[in-house]
C-alpha positions in Angstrom: 230.7 124.1 -9.9 230.0 121.9 -7.2 232.2 119.7 -7.9 234.8 122.3 -8.6 234.1 123.3 -5.1 233.9 120.4 -3.1 236.5 118.2 -5.1 239.5 120.7 -5.4 242.0 118.4 -6.4 242.7 118.8 -9.9 245.2 117.0 -12.5 246.1 119.4 -15.3 247.8 116.1 -16.5 245.0 113.7 -16.0 242.7 117.0 -17.8 244.8 117.1 -20.8 245.8 113.2 -21.3 241.6 112.2 -21.3 240.9 115.9 -23.1 242.8 113.9 -26.2 241.6 110.6 -25.6 237.8 111.4 -25.6 237.7 113.6 -28.8 239.4 110.7 -30.2 236.9 108.4 -28.9 234.1 109.9 -29.4 234.5 110.2 -33.5 233.9 106.3 -33.8 230.5 106.3 -31.6 227.6 104.4 -33.1 224.0 104.8 -33.1 221.7 102.9 -31.7 218.4 101.6 -32.8 216.1 104.0 -31.4 217.7 107.2 -31.2 220.9 108.1 -29.2 224.7 106.7 -29.3 227.0 104.3 -27.4 230.7 104.9 -27.4 233.7 104.0 -25.5 233.4 108.0 -24.3 231.8 106.4 -21.0 234.1 104.0 -20.4 237.2 106.9 -20.4 235.2 109.0 -18.1 234.9 106.8 -15.5 238.9 105.5 -16.0 239.8 109.5 -16.0 237.5 109.3 -12.6 239.1 106.5 -10.9 242.5 107.9 -11.2 241.8 112.2 -11.0 238.7 112.3 -9.1 235.4 113.6 -9.9 236.9 117.7 -10.7 239.0 116.5 -13.4 237.0 114.0 -14.7 233.7 116.8 -15.0 235.9 119.3 -16.6 237.0 116.3 -19.2 233.3 116.4 -19.9 233.5 120.2 -21.5 235.9 118.9 -23.8 233.1 117.4 -25.6 231.8 120.7 -27.0 235.4 120.5 -28.8 233.9 117.8 -30.9 234.1 118.9 -34.6 232.2 116.2 -36.5 228.8 117.4 -34.1 229.6 120.3 -35.8 230.5 118.8 -39.5 227.3 117.0 -39.1 225.3 120.5 -37.8 224.0 118.6 -35.2 221.4 121.1 -33.4 222.9 123.3 -31.0 220.4 122.3 -28.1 220.8 118.5 -28.9 224.5 119.2 -28.6 224.1 121.3 -25.6 222.2 118.4 -24.0 224.6 116.0 -24.2 227.0 117.8 -22.5 224.7 118.3 -19.4 223.7 115.0 -19.1 227.6 113.9 -19.4 228.4 116.4 -17.2 225.1 115.3 -14.7 225.9 111.7 -15.3 229.9 112.1 -14.2 229.0 114.4 -11.4 226.8 111.8 -9.9 228.6 109.1 -10.0 231.7 111.1 -8.6 230.4 112.0 -5.8 229.2 108.5 -4.8 232.6 107.2 -5.9 234.0 109.5 -3.0 231.6 108.9 -0.5 232.4 105.3 -0.6 236.1 106.1 -0.9 237.3 109.1 0.7 240.6 108.5 1.3 241.7 107.5 -2.2 244.5 110.3 -3.2 244.7 112.0 -7.0 246.7 110.0 -9.2 246.6 106.7 -7.4 244.4 103.5 -7.9 244.5 100.2 -5.8 242.5 97.1 -5.6 240.7 96.2 -2.2 236.7 95.6 -1.2 236.0 99.4 -0.6 237.7 100.7 -3.9 235.8 97.8 -6.0 232.4 98.6 -4.4 233.2 102.6 -5.3 233.4 101.5 -8.7 230.7 99.3 -9.6 228.5 101.8 -7.7 229.6 104.9 -9.3 230.3 103.5 -12.8 225.8 102.0 -12.6 224.8 105.2 -11.3 226.6 106.7 -14.6 225.0 104.1 -16.1 221.5 104.8 -15.2 221.4 108.8 -15.2 223.3 109.2 -18.6 220.3 106.7 -20.2 217.7 107.7 -17.8 217.8 111.3 -19.0 218.6 110.2 -23.1 215.4 107.9 -22.6 213.4 111.0 -21.2 214.0 113.3 -23.5 213.2 110.8 -26.6 209.8 110.0 -24.8 208.7 113.1 -24.9 210.0 114.3 -28.4 208.6 111.3 -30.0 205.9 110.8 -27.5 206.0 107.4 -26.4 206.5 105.2 -22.9 209.8 106.3 -21.3 210.1 103.1 -19.5 209.3 101.4 -22.6 212.1 103.2 -24.7 214.5 102.6 -22.1 214.2 98.9 -21.2 214.0 98.8 -25.2 216.9 100.9 -26.2 219.2 100.9 -23.2 218.4 98.3 -20.8 220.4 95.7 -22.9 223.4 97.9 -23.5 224.2 96.5 -19.2 226.6 94.2 -20.7 228.7 96.6 -22.9 228.9 98.8 -20.5 230.3 96.4 -17.9 232.8 95.4 -20.0 233.4 99.2 -20.6 233.5 99.4 -17.0 236.2 96.9 -16.6 238.5 98.1 -19.4 238.4 101.6 -17.0 239.9 99.6 -14.6 242.3 98.5 -16.8 242.9 101.6 -18.1 243.5 103.3 -14.6 245.8 100.1 -13.1 247.7 100.3 -16.3 248.5 104.3 -16.4 249.2 104.0 -12.6 252.0 101.0 -13.0 253.4 101.8 -16.5 252.7 105.4 -16.8 250.7 107.5 -19.0 252.1 106.1 -22.3 249.5 103.5 -21.8 246.9 105.6 -22.2 247.5 105.7 -25.7 247.3 101.4 -26.1 244.6 101.2 -23.4 242.6 103.4 -26.4 242.8 100.5 -28.9 240.9 97.8 -26.9 238.5 100.5 -26.1 237.5 101.2 -29.4 237.8 98.0 -30.8 234.8 96.8 -28.2 232.8 99.9 -29.6 233.9 98.8 -33.5 232.6 95.8 -33.1 229.5 96.9 -31.4 229.2 98.9 -34.6 229.5 96.1 -36.8 226.9 94.3 -35.2 224.5 96.9 -35.5 225.0 97.7 -39.2 224.8 94.3 -40.6 221.5 93.8 -38.2 219.9 97.0 -39.9 221.6 96.4 -43.3 220.1 92.9 -43.7 216.8 93.9 -42.5 217.1 97.4 -44.8 217.7 95.3 -48.1 215.0 92.9 -47.4 212.6 95.5 -47.1 214.0 97.7 -50.0 213.3 94.2 -52.0 209.9 94.7 -50.7 209.6 98.2 -52.0 210.9 97.3 -56.0 208.4 94.6 -55.8 205.8 96.9 -55.0 207.6 99.2 -57.4 206.4 96.8 -60.0 203.0 97.0 -59.6 201.4 100.5 -59.4 198.6 99.6 -57.4 200.8 98.4 -54.7 203.7 100.9 -54.8 204.3 102.0 -50.7 201.5 99.1 -49.5 203.8 97.9 -47.0 204.7 101.7 -45.8 201.7 102.1 -45.4 200.6 98.9 -43.0 203.5 99.5 -40.9 202.3 103.2 -40.0 199.0 102.0 -39.3 200.3 98.7 -37.4 202.3 101.1 -35.0 199.2 103.2 -34.3 197.5 100.3 -33.2 200.7 99.0 -31.0 201.1 102.2 -29.5 197.4 102.2 -28.6 197.4 98.9 -26.9 200.5 100.2 -25.3 203.1 97.2 -26.7 206.6 97.6 -25.8 209.2 99.6 -28.2 210.9 96.0 -28.8 207.7 94.6 -29.6 206.5 97.9 -32.0 210.0 97.4 -33.8 208.9 93.9 -34.6 205.3 94.6 -35.2 206.8 97.1 -38.1 209.3 94.5 -39.5 206.5 92.1 -40.1 204.8 95.0 -41.7 207.2 95.7 -44.3 208.1 92.0 -45.0 204.3 90.8 -45.0 204.5 90.3 -48.5 207.5 89.3 -49.2 206.6 85.7 -50.4 204.5 87.2 -53.8 207.9 87.2 -55.3 206.9 84.0 -56.1 204.0 85.1 -57.6 203.4 85.3 -61.8 203.7 89.3 -62.2 200.6 88.7 -64.7 198.7 88.0 -61.7 200.0 90.7 -59.6 199.2 93.3 -62.6 195.9 91.3 -63.7 193.6 94.6 -64.1 190.5 91.9 -64.0 189.0 89.7 -61.3 191.7 86.7 -60.6 190.7 83.3 -61.4 190.2 80.9 -58.5 193.6 78.8 -59.8 195.1 82.6 -59.7 193.6 83.1 -56.1 195.3 79.7 -55.0 198.7 81.3 -56.3 197.8 84.4 -54.1 197.3 82.4 -51.4 200.3 80.7 -51.2 202.3 84.0 -50.8 202.1 84.1 -46.7 203.9 80.4 -46.7 206.3 81.3 -48.5 207.3 84.4 -47.1 207.7 82.6 -43.8 209.9 80.1 -45.7 212.2 83.0 -46.7 212.0 84.6 -43.2 212.9 81.6 -41.5 216.2 82.1 -42.6 216.8 84.7 -41.5 218.3 86.0 -38.1 214.8 87.5 -37.1 212.6 87.1 -34.5 209.8 84.1 -34.8 207.3 86.7 -33.9 208.1 88.5 -37.2 207.8 85.1 -39.4 204.7 84.1 -37.4 202.7 87.6 -38.2 203.7 87.2 -41.6 202.9 83.2 -42.2 199.3 84.2 -40.2 197.9 87.7 -41.3 195.6 86.1 -44.0 193.7 84.2 -40.9 190.4 85.2 -40.1 188.6 85.7 -36.6 186.4 82.8 -37.1 188.4 80.4 -38.9 187.2 80.5 -42.3 191.2 82.2 -43.2 194.1 80.9 -44.6 197.0 79.2 -44.3 196.1 77.4 -41.0 192.3 78.1 -40.3 193.6 79.7 -36.7 190.3 81.8 -35.0 190.2 84.4 -32.5 193.3 84.0 -29.6 194.8 81.3 -31.3 195.7 84.0 -34.2 199.1 86.0 -32.9 198.1 89.2 -32.1 201.1 90.5 -34.5 199.2 88.6 -37.7 195.5 90.1 -36.1 196.6 93.4 -36.2 198.5 93.1 -39.8 195.0 91.7 -40.9 193.0 94.5 -40.0 195.0 97.4 -41.8 196.4 95.5 -44.7 192.8 95.0 -45.6 191.9 98.3 -44.7 194.8 99.7 -46.8 193.8 97.4 -50.1 190.2 98.7 -49.9 191.2 101.8 -49.9 193.8 101.2 -52.8 192.2 101.8 -56.4 192.0 98.7 -58.6 190.5 98.4 -61.7 188.6 95.5 -60.8 187.0 96.9 -57.6 185.4 99.4 -56.5 187.4 101.4 -54.2 186.4 102.2 -50.7 187.0 106.0 -49.4 188.2 106.0 -45.7 185.1 106.0 -44.2 183.7 103.7 -46.2 186.6 101.4 -45.6 186.1 102.2 -41.6 182.5 100.9 -42.1 183.7 97.7 -43.7 185.9 96.9 -40.7 183.3 97.4 -38.5 180.9 95.0 -39.9 183.1 92.6 -40.4 184.4 92.9 -36.9 184.4 89.3 -35.0 184.3 87.2 -38.4 186.9 88.3 -40.4 188.3 90.7 -38.2 189.4 91.0 -34.2 187.0 93.6 -32.9 189.3 95.2 -30.4 191.6 95.8 -33.2 188.9 97.3 -35.1 188.1 99.0 -32.7 191.3 100.9 -31.8 191.8 101.7 -35.7 188.3 103.0 -36.0 189.0 105.0 -33.6 192.8 106.2 -34.6 191.2 106.8 -38.3 188.4 109.1 -37.0 191.1 110.9 -35.2 194.4 111.3 -37.2 193.2 110.8 -40.8 191.3 112.5 -43.3 188.1 110.6 -43.5 187.7 110.7 -47.5 191.0 110.3 -48.7 191.7 107.4 -51.2 195.0 106.3 -52.3 194.9 106.2 -56.4 197.7 104.9 -58.9 198.6 108.7 -60.3 199.3 109.8 -56.5 202.0 107.2 -56.1 205.9 107.3 -57.5 206.2 104.3 -59.0 208.0 102.0 -61.3 211.3 102.8 -62.4 211.9 105.9 -60.7 211.4 103.8 -57.0 213.7 101.5 -58.1 216.4 103.9 -59.2 215.7 105.4 -55.4 216.0 102.3 -53.5 219.8 101.8 -52.8 220.7 97.3 -52.2 223.4 95.9 -51.5 223.9 93.1 -53.7 226.9 91.9 -51.8 224.7 92.3 -48.6 221.8 90.1 -50.5 223.7 87.2 -52.1 225.1 86.8 -48.5 222.2 86.3 -46.4 222.6 83.9 -43.4 220.5 80.2 -44.1 220.9 81.1 -48.2 218.2 83.3 -48.0 219.0 85.0 -51.5 219.5 82.0 -52.9 216.2 80.8 -51.3 214.2 83.7 -53.1 216.2 83.2 -56.8 215.4 79.6 -56.6 211.9 80.0 -55.9 211.5 82.5 -59.0 213.0 80.0 -60.9 210.8 77.3 -60.3 207.8 79.4 -60.7 209.4 80.4 -64.5 209.4 76.3 -64.8 
């Protein structure tokens, strides 16, 4: 209302043009890793602002209410209303900045000079910052996580993408003024292609990691005692990481390491993994190879080195008596120290035929007993406080309480084409490791 009353130049033609384009563009929005979406809607909104001013651009934002896809997907009404409102606020503030710097620009005209370029750059960044801060704020409140951490992890890295959209918005405005409104439809193509390339990149990255995680779940499903182990370890690790105030980026890496920490067991004989009795020395030697094998597998994938090092060193002990590198204290990567604690805890409370099962309280006592020798004392202290506050301390994971075997395998969707085309021949390496062991 403020924008309409103070900037009364409204273009019906511009409103109709950009309303159609925004409805088309919003269909192809791409999901972000930690919540929210990104689309070329912002680029089109800015192009409308540059051409027709704040009033027209603000009314165009209301067209989002007609987004049929949101209704079909049954998006909660409060999320839907929030999305519209945050776009209205973002375009409104950027419009005020744009007209304040460049008050003499006429509706439907576009020129390139110093003042205009400055107005474009500043209004564009105001739009981006307002839009992402509002979204990050809601996610931080709903998930009870650090606001700045979620903004830096999920949105700050999108700045180059937004600047590209701003450049394309300038191109849209210039071509529209020079060659007419028909060019708006043509310029929509590079905008959508830009977003689609981004979408494919995100989808490929997520699919690659998810396929490996699913593979680990299938491996775990073969042994009823370890089913769901990596998922529980990831859950515990995330809680510890949040107490340590790690960034969202670091937390995501740690969770990935937790999901994959036992992937090296793909080379271990199934008879050893499922052996109901205590393992022999040579069998333990084979088990102890899995961190190194896991690191070799991960090293060929597009996964940060910190994840691989966590997998390699998650069986190191704080006093230097662990394996494979006999590292001690702070020489052991933080991720590995966290995994060592939560992995050991889950192993203690999981029922096995050859060992006594610990209750959560007993396992917590064992962690405290081994703090400073086997485990990092700081991590143990944090994790035990989490257990006392958030978990039922008498809970024990029993095989009959876990869905395993064919049911899990059936429900795990592995894209075999993706697996066969892992970067760095990862899948071929996994297959070769299995064949080598059979020999």
